N, C-alpha and C positions, 0 to 999 in steps of 0.2 A: 728411538721412537716406539718400537714394538713393546718395550717394557712400560712406557708411559701409557700406551693404549691399553695394555693388559691390566694395569693398576687403576685405570680411570673408573670403572664401575664401583670399585670399593671406595675410592675417594669420594665419588658422587654420593654413594649410600651413606657415607659418614658426614655428609653435609658440606663437602668441599667442592671446589671447581678447579679445572685446569684450563688455562688460557695460553695458547701458543703464540709467542711473538715470532713472527716469521720474517726473516731478513733476505728472502729470495729477491732476485733482481726484478721480477715482474709479478704482478698480482696473479696472473695465470699460473706461473710456476709455483707460487704458494698454495693456490687451490689444488693443483695436481699433487703436491706433496701431502696435503691433508687427505685427499681422496685415496692416494696410493696406500696409505697406512690405515684407511678406514677410521680415522680419528672422529670420535663423536663429540669432541669438545671444540669450542670456538678458537679461531685464529685471528690475530691482528697482524696485518701487513705493515711493515715499517722499513724504511731505508736505513741502512746502518748509520749513515751520516746524521739522521734525525733521531736516532734512538735515545740520545740523552735528553730529548725534549718531551719524552713521554711522561705524563703526570701519574706515575705509578709508585706506590710506597715501596721504598727499599730498592728501587731499580736504578741501576747504572749500566752503561754499555758493558755487555758481558765480555769477559776475557777468555772464556772457554765455553764449550757447549757439551752437554746441555747446561744451561744456567737455571737454577731452580730457586724460586723465592716463595716462602710460605708467609702469607699475610692473613691476619684475622679480618673479620668483616669491618671492624672499626679502624683498620689500617695499621695495626701493630705488626711489625715484621718479626716473625718467630725464627726464621732461618733464611740465610742468603748465601748461596755459593754455587760453584759449578761442579760438575761431576754427576754421579748417579744418586744424589741425595734424595731424589724423588722416591726411591725405594725405601727410604727411611721415613716416609710421610707419617706413618702411624706413630713413630717415636715423637715427631714434632707435635702431632695433634694431642698428645698427652699433656701438653702445656696449656691447652685451652681450659677456660673456666668450666 
C-alpha cells in the first residue's frame, strides 16, 4: 500500500484514478486501513463472497494481492493481474490514445 499511495499523485496528474476494493471484515476495518496509510483515493468495501457480483470491467475475484486492473474511461481493460504491476502504470498508459 505505501507504494500505491506514493504513486497516486502521479497517476492522478496523468488523468488516472485509483480505487481500492477493500475486503476487510467490517466497514470500520476498511476505513481504518485507508486512514492508516493516508490514502487519498476512494475505497469500496465488499465482502469477498460478493466480489464476483461487482459490475467492474475486467474484474474477477482476485487470486492474489494486490490485484491491479487498468481500465480506460470507456471500459477497455488494458492490463489485469496481481502483483506490483501498479508500479508499471506509466507503461500501461502509453497504450492510451
